[in-house]
C-alpha positions in Angstrom: 91.8 144.8 -41.1 93.3 145.7 -37.7 96.8 146.8 -37.2 99.1 144.5 -35.3 101.0 146.3 -32.6 104.6 145.1 -32.2 105.4 144.0 -28.6 107.9 146.3 -26.8 111.3 144.9 -25.7 110.1 144.7 -22.1 107.0 142.8 -23.1 109.1 140.4 -25.2 111.4 140.0 -22.2 108.5 139.2 -20.0 107.4 136.5 -22.5 111.0 135.2 -22.6 111.0 134.9 -18.8 107.8 133.0 -18.9 109.5 130.4 -21.1 112.7 130.4 -19.1 114.6 132.0 -21.9 116.9 133.8 -19.5 119.6 134.9 -21.9 117.0 136.4 -24.4 115.3 138.3 -21.5 118.6 139.5 -20.1 119.8 140.9 -23.5 116.4 142.7 -24.1 116.3 144.2 -20.6 119.9 145.2 -20.6 119.4 147.1 -23.8 116.4 148.9 -22.3 118.3 149.6 -19.1 121.2 151.2 -21.0 118.7 153.4 -22.7 117.3 154.4 -19.3 113.8 153.0 -20.0 113.4 150.6 -17.1 111.1 151.5 -14.1 111.3 149.8 -10.7 109.2 146.8 -11.7 111.2 146.2 -14.8 114.4 146.5 -12.8 113.2 143.5 -10.8 112.8 141.6 -14.1 116.3 142.5 -15.1 117.6 141.2 -11.7 115.7 137.9 -12.2 117.2 137.4 -15.7 120.7 138.4 -14.6 120.5 136.0 -11.7 119.7 133.1 -14.0 122.5 133.8 -16.4 125.0 133.9 -13.6 125.5 137.7 -13.5 125.0 138.3 -9.8 126.6 141.7 -9.7 124.2 142.9 -12.3 121.3 141.4 -10.4 122.4 143.2 -7.2 122.8 146.5 -9.0 119.3 146.3 -10.4 117.8 145.3 -7.0 119.5 148.2 -5.3 118.1 150.7 -7.8 114.6 149.1 -7.5 114.9 149.3 -3.7 115.9 153.0 -3.9 112.8 153.7 -6.1 110.5 151.8 -3.7 111.7 153.8 -0.7 111.3 157.1 -2.5 107.7 156.0 -3.3 107.2 154.9 0.4 106.3 151.5 -0.8 107.5 149.6 2.3 106.1 146.2 1.3 108.1 146.2 -1.9 111.2 147.7 -0.2 111.2 144.9 2.4 111.0 142.2 -0.2 113.8 143.8 -2.2 116.0 144.2 1.0 115.5 140.5 1.7 116.4 139.6 -1.9 119.6 141.7 -1.6 120.5 140.0 1.7 120.2 136.6 0.0 122.3 137.6 -3.0 125.0 139.1 -0.9 125.2 135.9 1.1 125.7 134.1 -2.2 128.7 136.3 -3.0 130.2 135.8 0.5 129.6 139.4 1.6 128.2 138.6 5.1 128.5 142.1 6.6 126.5 143.6 3.7 124.0 140.8 3.9 123.5 141.4 7.6 122.9 145.1 7.0 120.2 144.3 4.4 118.5 141.9 6.9 118.5 144.5 9.6 117.0 147.0 7.1 114.3 144.6 6.2 113.6 144.0 9.9 113.2 147.7 10.6 110.9 148.2 7.6 108.6 145.3 8.8 108.9 146.1 12.5 105.5 147.8 12.8 103.7 146.0 10.0 101.2 143.2 10.4 102.8 139.8 9.9 102.7 139.0 6.3 104.7 137.3 3.5 107.6 139.7 3.9 108.1 138.5 7.4 108.1 134.9 6.1 110.8 135.5 3.5 112.8 137.5 6.0 112.8 134.5 8.4 113.7 132.1 5.5 116.7 134.2 4.5 117.7 134.6 8.2 117.6 130.8 8.5 119.9 130.6 5.4 122.3 133.0 7.0 122.3 131.1 10.3 123.0 127.9 8.5 126.0 129.4 6.8 127.6 130.6 10.1 126.9 127.3 11.9 124.0 128.7 14.2 122.0 125.5 14.2 119.4 126.7 16.8 118.8 130.0 14.8 118.5 128.1 11.5 115.9 125.8 13.0 113.9 128.6 14.7 113.8 130.9 11.7 113.0 128.0 9.3 110.1 127.0 11.6 108.7 130.5 11.7 109.0 130.9 7.9 107.2 127.5 7.5 104.3 128.6 9.8 103.8 131.9 7.9 104.0 130.2 4.5 101.3 127.7 5.6 99.1 130.3 7.2 99.2 132.5 4.1 99.1 129.5 1.7 102.2 130.6 -0.1 103.5 127.4 -1.6 107.0 128.8 -2.5 107.7 130.0 1.0 106.3 126.9 2.6 108.4 124.5 0.5 111.7 126.4 0.9 111.1 126.7 4.6 110.2 123.0 4.8 113.6 122.1 3.2 115.4 124.5 5.5 113.8 123.1 8.6 114.6 119.6 7.4 118.3 120.5 6.9 118.4 122.1 10.3 116.9 119.1 12.0 119.5 116.8 10.3 122.3 119.1 11.6 121.0 118.6 15.2 121.0 114.8 14.8 117.3 114.3 14.1 118.2 112.7 10.8 115.1 110.6 9.9 112.7 113.5 10.8 114.8 116.0 8.8 115.2 113.8 5.7 111.4 113.2 5.6 110.9 117.0 5.4 113.5 117.7 2.7 112.1 114.8 0.7 108.6 116.3 0.9 109.8 119.7 -0.1 111.7 118.3 -3.1 108.6 116.6 -4.4 107.0 120.0 -4.6 110.0 121.4 -6.3 110.3 118.8 -9.1 106.5 118.6 -9.7 106.5 122.1 -11.2 104.5 123.7 -8.3 107.1 126.3 -7.5 108.9 129.2 -9.1 112.2 128.1 -10.7 114.5 129.9 -8.3 112.7 128.5 -5.2 112.6 125.0 -6.8 116.3 125.1 -7.5 117.1 126.2 -4.0 115.0 123.4 -2.5 116.7 120.8 -4.7 120.2 122.1 -3.8 119.4 122.0 -0.1 118.1 118.4 -0.4 121.0 117.1 -2.5 123.6 118.8 -0.3 122.0 117.5 2.9 122.0 114.0 1.6 125.6 114.3 0.5 126.7 115.7 3.8 125.3 112.6 5.5 127.0 110.3 3.0 123.6 109.3 1.6 125.0 109.4 -1.9 122.5 107.1 -3.5 119.7 109.2 -2.2 121.5 112.4 -3.3 122.0 110.9 -6.8 118.3 110.0 -7.1 117.2 113.5 -6.3 119.9 115.0 -8.6 118.5 112.8 -11.4 114.9 114.0 -10.5 116.1 117.6 -10.7 117.6 117.0 -14.1 114.2 115.7 -15.3 112.5 118.8 -13.9 115.0 121.1 -15.7 114.5 119.3 -19.0 110.7 119.4 -18.6 110.6 123.1 -17.7 113.3 124.0 -20.3 115.6 125.2 -17.6 119.3 125.0 -18.2 120.0 124.3 -14.5 120.2 126.1 -11.3 123.2 128.4 -12.1 126.2 126.1 -11.5 125.3 125.4 -7.9 124.1 121.8 -8.3 127.0 120.9 -10.5 129.2 121.3 -7.4 127.0 118.8 -5.5 126.8 116.4 -8.5 130.6 116.6 -8.8 130.9 115.5 -5.1 128.4 112.7 -5.6 130.3 111.4 -8.7 133.7 111.7 -6.9 132.4 109.8 -3.9 131.0 107.0 -6.1 134.2 106.7 -8.0 133.5 108.4 -11.3 136.5 110.7 -10.9 136.9 111.9 -14.5 133.2 112.8 -14.8 133.4 114.5 -11.4 136.3 116.6 -12.4 134.6 117.6 -15.6 131.4 118.6 -13.7 133.4 120.6 -11.1 135.4 122.4 -13.9 132.1 123.4 -15.6 130.7 124.6 -12.3 133.8 126.7 -11.7 133.2 128.4 -15.0 129.5 129.0 -14.5 129.9 130.3 -11.0 132.7 132.8 -11.6 130.4 135.8 -11.7 127.8 134.3 -9.4 129.1 132.6 -6.2 132.9 132.9 -5.9 132.9 130.7 -2.7 131.2 127.9 -4.7 133.9 128.2 -7.3 136.4 127.5 -4.6 134.5 124.4 -3.6 134.4 123.2 -7.2 138.2 123.7 -7.3 138.6 121.8 -4.0 136.8 118.8 -5.6 139.3 118.9 -8.5 142.3 119.2 -6.1 141.1 116.3 -4.1 140.7 114.1 -7.2 144.2 115.0 -8.4 145.6 114.2 -5.0 144.1 110.7 -5.1 145.3 110.1 -8.6 148.8 111.1 -7.5 149.1 114.4 -9.3 150.6 116.3 -6.4 151.7 119.5 -8.2 148.3 119.8 -9.9 146.5 119.1 -6.6 148.5 121.8 -4.8 147.9 124.4 -7.5 144.2 123.9 -7.5 143.9 123.8 -3.7 145.8 127.0 -3.4 143.4 128.6 -5.9 140.4 127.4 -4.0 141.9 128.8 -0.8 142.4 132.2 -2.4 138.6 132.2 -3.1 137.8 131.6 0.5 137.4 127.8 0.5 139.1 125.9 3.3 141.6 123.6 1.6 141.5 121.1 4.4 141.8 118.2 4.8 143.2 117.7 1.3 146.1 120.1 1.8 147.3 118.2 4.9 146.9 114.9 3.1 149.0 116.4 0.3 151.8 117.2 2.7 151.5 113.6 4.0 151.9 112.3 0.4 155.0 114.5 0.1 156.5 112.8 3.1 156.1 115.9 5.4 154.4 114.1 8.3 155.1 116.7 10.9 153.9 119.5 8.7 150.7 117.5 7.9 150.1 116.8 11.6 150.5 120.5 12.5 148.2 121.7 9.7 145.4 119.2 10.4 145.5 120.0 14.1 145.2 123.7 13.3 142.2 123.0 11.1 140.5 121.1 13.9 141.3 123.5 16.6 140.4 126.6 14.7 136.9 128.1 14.2 134.4 126.1 12.2 134.7 127.2 8.6 131.5 125.9 7.0 131.7 126.9 3.3 129.7 130.1 2.9 127.6 128.9 0.0 126.1 125.9 1.9 122.5 125.8 2.9 122.8 123.3 5.7 124.5 123.8 9.1 126.5 120.6 9.6 129.1 121.5 12.2 129.5 117.9 13.5 129.6 116.4 10.0 132.0 119.1 8.8 134.6 117.8 11.3 134.3 114.2 10.0 136.7 114.3 7.0 139.2 116.4 9.1 139.2 113.8 11.8 139.6 110.9 9.3 142.7 112.7 7.9 144.0 113.2 11.4 143.8 109.5 12.1 145.8 108.7 8.9 148.4 111.4 9.6 148.8 110.5 13.3 149.3 106.9 12.5 151.9 107.7 9.8 153.7 109.6 12.6 153.4 106.8 15.1 151.2 109.0 17.3 148.7 106.4 18.4 147.2 108.6 21.2 146.2 111.4 18.8 144.8 108.9 16.3 142.7 107.2 19.0 141.2 110.5 20.2 140.3 111.4 16.7 138.8 108.0 16.1 136.7 108.3 19.3 135.3 111.6 18.2 134.4 110.1 14.8 132.5 107.4 16.8 130.6 110.1 18.7 129.6 111.8 15.4 128.5 108.5 14.0 126.3 107.9 17.0 124.7 111.3 16.7 123.8 111.0 13.0 123.2 107.3 12.7 123.8 106.9 9.0 126.0 104.5 7.1 129.0 106.6 6.0 129.8 108.1 9.4 129.4 104.7 11.0 131.7 103.2 8.3 134.2 106.0 8.9 134.1 105.3 12.7 134.7 101.6 12.2 137.6 102.2 9.7 139.3 104.7 11.9 139.1 102.7 15.1 140.1 99.6 13.2 143.3 101.3 11.9 144.1 102.5 15.5 143.5 99.1 17.0 145.7 97.5 14.3 148.5 100.0 15.2 148.2 99.0 18.8 148.3 95.3 18.1 144.7 94.6 19.0 144.2 92.5 15.9 140.9 90.8 16.8 139.2 94.1 17.5 140.8 95.6 14.4 139.6 92.8 12.2 136.0 93.2 13.5 135.9 96.9 13.0 137.5 96.9 9.5 135.2 94.1 8.4 132.3 96.3 9.6 133.7 99.2 7.6 134.0 97.1 4.5 130.3 96.1 4.8 129.1 99.6 5.3 131.2 101.2 2.6 130.0 98.5 0.2 126.4 99.3 1.0 127.0 103.1 0.6 128.6 102.7 -2.8 131.9 104.3 -1.7 134.6 102.4 -3.7 137.7 104.4 -2.7 136.9 104.2 1.0 135.9 100.5 0.6 139.3 99.7 -1.1 141.2 101.5 1.7 139.3 99.4 4.3 140.0 96.2 2.4 143.7 97.0 2.3 143.7 97.7 6.1 141.9 94.4 6.6 144.5 92.7 4.5 147.3 94.1 6.6 145.5 92.9 9.8 145.1 89.4 8.3 148.7 89.3 7.5 149.8 90.4 10.9 147.5 87.8 12.4 149.2 85.0 10.4 146.5 84.5 7.7 148.3 85.5 4.5 145.7 83.7 2.2 142.9 85.9 3.6 145.2 88.9 3.3 145.9 88.2 -0.4 142.1 88.0 -1.2 141.4 91.4 0.4 144.5 93.1 -1.1 143.7 91.8 -4.6 140.2 93.1 -4.3 141.5 96.5 -3.1 144.0 96.7 -5.9 141.3 96.1 -8.6 139.3 99.1 -7.3 142.3 101.4 -7.0 143.5 100.6 -10.5 139.9 101.1 -11.9 139.7 104.4 -10.1 143.1 105.6 -11.3 144.3 106.0 -7.7 147.9 105.3 -8.7 149.6 105.9 -5.3 147.2 103.5 -3.5 147.4 101.0 -6.4 151.2 100.9 -6.1 151.1 100.7 -2.3 148.7 97.8 -2.6 150.8 96.1 -5.3 153.8 96.2 -3.0 151.8 94.6 -0.2 150.6 91.9 -2.6 154.2 91.1 -3.8 155.2 90.7 -0.1 152.2 88.5 0.7 152.5 86.3 -2.3 156.2 85.9 -1.9 155.6 84.8 1.7 153.1 82.2 0.7 155.1 80.9 -2.2 158.4 82.6 -3.2 157.9 81.4 -6.8 154.4 82.9 -7.1 155.3 86.6 -7.1 152.5 87.2 -9.7 150.0 85.0 -8.0 149.8 82.7 -11.1 149.9 78.9 -10.8 150.4 76.1 -13.3 148.1 73.1 -13.7 149.6 71.5 -10.6 148.9 74.6 -8.5 152.5 75.6 -8.3 153.7 79.2 -8.6 155.0 80.1 -12.0 156.8 83.3 -10.8 155.1 85.5 -13.5 151.8 86.8 -14.7 151.1 87.3 -18.4 149.4 90.6 -19.1 148.8 93.0 -22.0 149.7 96.7 -21.4 150.5 99.8 -23.4 154.1 100.5 -22.4 155.6 104.0 -22.5 159.2 105.0 -22.3 160.3 108.6 -21.8 163.8 110.1 -21.9 165.3 113.6 -21.7 167.4 114.4 -24.8 171.0 115.5 -24.3 170.8 115.4 -20.5 174.5 115.2 -20.1 175.1 118.4 -22.1 172.3 120.1 -20.2 173.9 119.2 -16.9 177.2 120.7 -18.0 175.5 123.8 -19.4 173.3 124.5 -16.4 175.4 123.2 -13.5 174.4 120.5 -11.0 172.2 122.6 -8.8 170.1 124.2 -11.6 169.8 120.8 -13.5 168.6 119.2 -10.2 165.8 121.8 -10.1 164.9 121.1 -13.7 164.8 117.4 -13.1 162.7 117.8 -10.0 160.1 119.9 -12.1 160.3 117.4 -14.9 159.6 114.4 -12.6 156.7 116.1 -10.9 155.2 117.3 -14.2 155.4 113.9 -15.8 154.1 112.1 -12.8 151.1 114.5 -12.7 150.2 113.7 -16.3 150.6 110.0 -15.8 148.3 110.1 -12.7 145.8 112.2 -14.6 145.6 109.6 -17.4 145.4 106.5 -15.1 148.9 105.3 -15.8 151.3 103.3 -13.6 154.9 104.3 -13.0 157.0 101.2 -13.1 160.3 102.8 -12.4 162.6 105.7 -13.2 165.1 105.0 -16.0 167.9 107.5 -15.7 166.4 110.7 -17.0 163.0 109.2 -17.9 160.3 106.8 -16.9 159.0 103.3 -17.7 155.2 103.5 -17.6 152.3 101.2 -18.2 148.7 101.8 -19.1 145.7 99.5 -19.3 144.4 101.3 -22.4 146.2 102.3 -25.6 144.4 105.6 -25.9 145.2 106.5 -22.3 148.9 105.9 -23.1 148.8 108.0 -26.3 146.8 110.8 -24.7 149.3 110.9 -21.8 152.3 111.0 -24.1 150.7 114.0 -26.0 149.8 115.7 -22.7 153.4 115.4 -21.6 154.7 117.1 -24.7 152.1 119.9 -24.4 152.9 120.5 -20.7 156.6 120.7 -21.6 155.8 123.1 -24.4 153.7 125.3 -22.1 156.6 125.5 -19.7 158.9 126.7 -22.6 156.4 129.3 -23.6 155.9 130.6 -20.1 159.4 130.3 -18.7 161.7 130.0 -21.7 163.0 126.5 -21.0 162.0 122.9 -20.6 164.0 119.9 -21.6 163.1 118.0 -24.8 161.7 114.6 -24.1 161.5 111.6 -26.5 158.6 109.2 -26.0 157.9 105.7 -27.3 154.6 103.8 -27.1 154.0 100.1 -27.8 151.2 97.8 -26.8 152.3 94.2 -26.1 152.0 91.1 -23.9 154.6 90.9 -21.1 155.3 89.0 -17.9 154.7 90.8 -14.7 157.1 89.8 -12.0 156.5 91.7 -8.7 156.4 95.4 -9.6 158.2 95.1 -12.9 157.3 93.9 -16.5 159.7 91.9 -18.7 159.6 90.5 -22.2 160.3 91.3 -25.8 157.4 93.7 -26.0 158.9 95.8 -23.3 162.2 95.8 -25.0 160.6 96.9 -28.3 158.8 99.8 -26.5 162.1 100.9 -25.1 163.8 100.8 -28.5 160.9 102.8 -30.1 161.4 105.4 -27.4 165.1 105.6 -28.1 164.4 106.0 -31.8 162.2 109.1 -31.2 163.5 112.5 -31.8 163.4 115.3 -29.3 159.8 116.3 -28.4 158.5 113.4 -30.6 155.8 110.8 -29.7 156.6 107.7 -31.6 154.1 104.8 -31.6 154.3 101.4 -33.2 152.0 101.0 -36.2 150.5 97.9 -34.6 149.7 99.9 -31.5 148.1 102.7 -33.5 145.8 100.2 -35.2 144.4 99.2 -31.9 143.6 102.8 -31.0 140.0 104.0 -31.1 141.3 107.5 -32.2 141.1 108.3 -35.9 141.7 112.0 -35.7 145.4 111.9 -34.9 147.8 113.5 -37.3 150.5 110.9 -38.0 153.7 110.6 -40.1 154.5 107.0 -40.8 158.0 105.6 -41.3 160.1 102.4 -40.9 163.0 102.4 -38.4 165.9 100.0 -37.8 166.0 99.1 -34.1 168.9 97.6 -32.2 168.4 94.0 -31.4 165.6 93.5 -34.0 166.4 91.9 -37.3 163.5 93.5 -39.3 162.5 97.2 -39.6 159.6 98.2 -37.4 156.7 100.3 -38.8 156.1 103.3 -36.5 154.1 106.6 -36.6 155.1 110.0 -35.3 152.0 111.7 -33.8 151.6 115.4 -34.1 150.7 117.1 -30.9 151.1 120.9 -31.6 
């Protein structure tokens, strides 16, 4: 009977790497490294495992030690490969000078050697570097050289990566169809299992990001789904965080904002120790979503954090200033962003200098028109048109039509504006871009109204409002509602809600079911006296911004301010309850961090009511207000009937009956625990 020799930790780690068990391999190799038992080859294994678990500094350290060992042994071939890998990893961590030094070192090592695989990987990494700094010609030339070497030496990994890089570079120069064919071909190789996981992941990310940059979100989504299937099949937990950033952008563009924010938040966690610049881009996605939902304080905090990590916060930061009413500041900031050096995010694999300006120019059009600067808006719209002609895909073309239509409308050229905005509606609809589509529809509604066709305007405005409400874009939903009220009043002063009776006459109201929420600061008069007018004004300002941020985050509608509180409405009971709990928790966090926040009472009740213009009236609204008034400080009080319609069964509640002014019978309510 033969003895069974137990495998060593390194052998077990090699087996784990074979099965893509990155964490197991990392733990085994880290233990051996701490004991000083890893040679140069094993250090390379440690670097691979560390890379896959998102520990880039550990991977770099292992590669540096392996490189030192290779140079001592005069193993130039291995040293060159390691130098190229170090250049790549330093590019990931946004250390361009260090990456450049390693690229130069690899060049010198390979300078007198016969052209081989090392030259190919050097060219591919140089192409990646050129793409990051916006050197389109260099990216294309180096990707082409890497592709030629990969094909000649029949190295499938190098060939596929270089093919994707060449395709991305072609797209950046306007040769879109040719470039997309190449990235598609490379990605087929990646998801078919032909390539090493790190190379396959890089190819997929290049493809998804290239499609996203063009606004080809459906195509990007299809490749993202294919990559997910590959990851499941190969038992890979994903390409460390990177593709989550792209998936977040795709979901954001297609209107799944809550899913997009969750994806971006997870990416920001996974990439903290891997690619800091990509963390910044994930945070930018979150900031942009919060801005569109109307959470201005939350948006600013996240954008500033992204900026601190090296991500350009534009155009979201300028649009934030516009939302705050600071039109001149917004105009100055967006002009500075456009006139300054191109700041292509340092983690990107595709050089898209022209496309990178597109969202900046769209923002400039919006800001300039808000400031009655038609000349600046027209110049920006014309540049968008040139970019659209260069790339020839739907989203740039839609952006060009929408921008020029808005400019023409401001100049009174209504027929031209109508044609361009209708074209934008068609293209955004085909591209599955709901937010942009709704904006174009509202612009078209305003043009119809100005041209004397209120009925057509109402149709477009209603369609836009449905989308804004569904997305949770509270500011745009409210703006569109105001437009609708004006339009419907103009067509029939009695039909403010757009509802008609059996004879087709306006009834003046619309019956709806909503979850109504009333908030109120407790003892505000005493607090004013205690703190003084100036300090209390600052407290109120913080309170209003904090509550509005929570309401926007949960898809609510601010109906109006009510003294020291708000009257709010939600389409869904659970959204209303979750928002109420989130308000109390945000106030509690403020107390813990800064020592003070006002106590707020909150009441929630779901009921049918009449919508008249921007307001709601009816007995159900009155009951919601009375429930709010019956709540104690820092309490969330919900009617028992409303709680029954909730899908939540995990809420701690304390039930009681309360006597409410104006109601003859006691009302059953529940106090919801939130701590």
